[in-house]
C-alpha positions in Angstrom: -33.2 -45.2 34.4 -36.4 -48.0 33.6 -39.4 -48.1 32.2 -40.9 -49.1 35.7 -45.0 -48.6 34.6 -46.8 -48.7 31.5 -50.9 -47.9 31.3 -52.9 -47.0 29.0 -56.7 -46.0 28.8 -58.4 -47.3 26.6 -61.9 -44.7 27.3 -61.0 -41.7 27.8 -61.5 -40.3 31.6 -62.2 -44.2 32.7 -59.9 -46.5 34.6 -56.2 -47.1 33.9 -54.8 -50.5 32.8 -51.4 -51.3 33.6 -49.2 -53.6 31.5 -46.6 -55.2 30.9 -45.8 -54.2 27.0 -47.6 -52.5 24.8 -47.2 -51.8 21.2 -46.6 -47.9 20.3 -48.3 -46.2 17.6 -48.2 -42.6 16.5 -51.5 -42.1 18.1 -50.3 -43.3 21.4 -50.1 -47.1 22.5 -52.2 -49.5 21.3 -56.2 -49.0 22.4 -54.6 -46.0 24.7 -58.1 -43.7 24.8 -59.6 -45.0 21.3 -62.9 -44.7 22.8 -64.6 -41.7 24.3 -67.8 -40.8 26.3 -69.8 -38.3 24.5 -73.2 -36.1 24.9 -75.9 -35.6 23.3 -74.3 -32.9 21.0 -71.3 -34.8 20.5 -69.0 -32.8 23.3 -66.5 -35.0 25.1 -67.4 -35.9 29.1 -64.6 -36.7 31.4 -64.1 -37.3 35.4 -64.1 -33.2 35.0 -67.9 -32.7 34.8 -68.4 -36.1 36.0 -66.4 -37.6 38.6 -68.4 -40.6 38.7 -66.3 -42.4 35.9 -63.4 -42.5 37.7 -65.9 -45.6 39.4 -65.8 -47.3 36.1 -63.1 -50.0 35.6 -62.1 -51.0 32.3 -60.5 -54.3 31.2 -58.9 -56.0 28.3 -60.8 -59.4 27.6 -60.8 -61.7 24.7 -63.2 -60.2 22.7 -63.4 -56.5 23.7 -63.6 -54.1 26.3 -65.2 -54.6 29.7 -66.3 -51.9 31.2 -67.4 -52.8 34.8 -69.3 -50.9 37.7 -66.0 -50.8 41.0 -69.3 -50.1 43.4 -71.3 -53.4 41.9 -69.2 -55.8 40.4 -72.5 -57.7 38.2 -72.8 -54.2 36.1 -71.0 -54.5 33.4 -70.7 -53.9 29.5 -68.9 -56.0 26.8 -67.8 -53.4 23.9 -66.4 -55.3 20.9 -62.6 -54.2 20.0 -64.3 -53.7 16.0 -66.9 -51.8 15.4 -69.7 -53.3 13.4 -72.0 -51.0 11.7 -72.1 -48.2 14.0 -72.9 -45.0 12.6 -70.4 -41.9 12.5 -71.2 -38.8 14.2 -69.6 -35.6 15.1 -67.5 -35.3 18.1 -65.7 -32.7 20.0 -63.1 -32.7 21.6 -61.2 -29.5 22.9 -60.3 -27.6 20.4 -61.0 -30.7 17.8 -64.0 -31.8 15.3 -63.7 -35.3 14.2 -65.6 -38.0 13.1 -66.1 -41.2 15.4 -67.8 -44.2 15.0 -71.0 -44.9 17.7 -70.1 -48.4 19.2 -73.6 -49.9 20.2 -76.7 -49.3 21.6 -75.9 -51.2 24.6 -72.7 -49.5 25.3 -74.6 -46.3 25.0 -77.5 -47.0 26.8 -75.4 -49.0 29.8 -73.5 -45.6 30.1 -76.3 -43.3 30.2 -77.8 -45.2 33.1 -75.0 -45.2 35.0 -74.4 -41.4 34.3 -78.2 -40.6 34.3 -77.5 -38.3 31.4 -78.0 -39.2 27.7 -74.6 -40.4 26.2 -72.8 -42.2 23.7 -69.7 -44.2 23.5 -68.0 -43.9 20.6 -64.5 -45.1 18.9 -62.0 -43.6 16.9 -61.6 -44.6 13.3 -58.7 -45.6 11.7 -59.0 -42.5 8.9 -59.4 -40.2 12.0 -57.3 -36.7 11.3 -57.1 -35.5 14.7 -53.2 -34.2 14.7 -51.3 -32.9 17.5 -50.9 -29.1 18.0 -48.1 -28.4 15.0 -46.3 -26.2 17.3 -44.9 -29.0 19.5 -45.6 -31.9 16.6 -43.2 -31.1 14.2 -44.2 -34.4 11.5 -47.8 -33.6 11.9 -48.2 -36.3 14.2 -52.3 -38.1 14.8 -53.3 -38.3 18.3 -56.1 -40.3 20.1 -59.0 -38.8 22.0 -56.2 -38.1 24.4 -56.1 -34.1 25.7 -53.5 -33.2 23.0 -50.4 -35.4 22.7 -49.9 -39.1 21.7 -47.5 -40.2 25.2 -46.9 -38.8 29.0 -44.5 -39.2 30.4 -43.5 -38.9 34.2 -40.4 -40.0 37.0 -41.7 -42.2 39.7 -39.0 -39.8 41.9 -40.9 -36.5 40.5 -44.0 -38.1 42.1 -42.0 -39.0 45.2 -40.6 -35.7 45.3 -44.2 -34.5 45.5 -45.5 -36.5 47.9 -42.7 -35.6 50.7 -44.7 -31.6 50.0 -48.4 -33.3 51.2 -50.2 -34.1 53.9 -51.6 -37.3 52.5 -49.8 -39.6 49.5 -51.1 -39.5 46.2 -50.5 -42.5 44.2 -49.5 -42.1 40.3 -53.2 -42.6 39.0 -53.9 -39.1 39.8 -51.7 -38.3 36.6 -52.7 -40.7 33.9 -49.0 -41.5 32.2 -48.7 -43.5 30.3 -45.1 -44.5 31.2 -44.2 -43.9 34.3 -40.0 -44.0 34.4 -38.0 -44.7 37.6 -33.6 -44.1 38.5 -34.1 -40.7 37.8 -33.9 -37.6 39.4 -36.8 -35.4 40.5 -38.3 -33.4 37.6 -35.2 -34.8 35.5 -37.9 -35.5 32.3 -38.4 -31.5 32.3 -34.5 -31.5 31.1 -34.1 -33.8 28.1 -34.9 -33.7 24.9 -34.9 -37.4 23.3 -35.3 -40.9 24.7 -35.2 -43.7 23.4 -36.8 -47.0 24.6 -36.8 -50.5 22.8 -34.7 -49.2 19.9 -37.5 -46.4 19.7 -37.3 -42.5 20.0 -39.4 -40.7 22.0 -39.7 -36.7 22.0 -40.8 -34.6 24.7 -42.2 -31.7 23.3 -44.1 -29.7 25.8 -44.7 -30.0 29.4 -48.2 -31.9 30.5 -50.6 -28.6 32.3 -52.0 -30.1 34.7 -56.4 -29.2 35.8 -58.5 -30.2 38.3 -58.9 -33.9 37.1 -55.9 -34.6 39.6 -57.7 -33.4 42.2 -60.2 -36.4 42.2 -59.5 -39.3 43.6 -59.7 -42.2 41.3 -60.2 -45.0 44.2 -62.8 -42.9 45.5 -64.2 -40.4 43.5 -63.8 -37.7 46.0 -62.8 -33.9 45.1 -60.6 -32.1 47.2 -58.4 -29.3 46.7 -54.8 -31.3 46.6 -52.3 -32.4 44.5 -53.1 -29.3 42.5 -52.9 -26.7 45.0 -49.2 -27.8 46.2 -48.3 -28.5 42.7 -48.9 -24.6 42.3 -47.1 -23.6 44.7 -43.6 -24.7 43.1 -44.5 -25.6 39.5 -46.6 -23.1 38.1 -45.3 -21.1 35.0 -46.9 -18.9 33.2 -50.4 -19.4 35.2 -50.1 -23.4 34.1 -49.5 -26.1 37.2 -46.6 -28.5 35.2 -46.4 -31.9 36.2 -44.9 -34.8 33.6 -43.9 -34.4 30.0 -45.9 -34.8 26.5 -44.1 -37.1 24.1 -44.3 -38.2 20.2 -42.7 -41.1 18.7 -40.4 -41.8 15.9 -41.8 -45.1 15.0 -44.0 -47.9 16.0 -42.4 -50.6 18.3 -43.0 -52.5 21.4 -42.2 -51.3 24.9 -41.9 -53.6 27.9 -41.5 -53.0 31.9 -37.9 -52.9 32.7 -36.5 -51.7 29.5 -34.1 -49.5 29.7 -34.7 -45.5 29.0 -31.4 -44.3 27.2 -31.0 -40.4 27.2 -30.4 -39.5 23.8 -29.9 -35.1 24.0 
């Protein structure tokens, strides 16, 4: 197997960025889901309730992130990598309440106008103590604003198999993985416990349960029933629809597209 694609999603639920190489950190890949949009009460927002978030692209520029409205390329806002003086507020992501830094009034206002509701853009501070589920993260690994775990892996062959069952094929973007591996058999990731990429050991700790976010077209933001409907017909276990595997890393390092993926056990 080889690492065929590397993806990060710097702002939770906005567009992803494909990278040739990425730094592996305990919380996830560098920059991945370190920013998040919250409502007036500090509750996290995603495409589940705000599908138009799918139309906001993110790029890594020299001095910060650039968020662009894909339909109106003249519409964009730039966010510095380092928050200078933003106040700290309490934010909620799923069952976790943590402290986060408000990035800037400019960014919050721009996103509020776009989403037509009052929101703030926040950044996860280095000191943030958000832990992955201890049932599956034996070393008390921290996690970013991702739903539950630092990394998500899916094999290209699993997607290929799914697409043979769909009338209209979907791309990997529906599933927002960090790592795509090629050269496996379909759903081989379900059977693996540990892998190594570029000398970094990753533990595959929990299947990823999928939600309605997969039914939002990342190009148009249109909602439908697929691919969740088809996945539910053959990938349902304990009332959850599973596709992909959540990972934690043993140490920091750098991974590159094309790296060999070694099965440890």
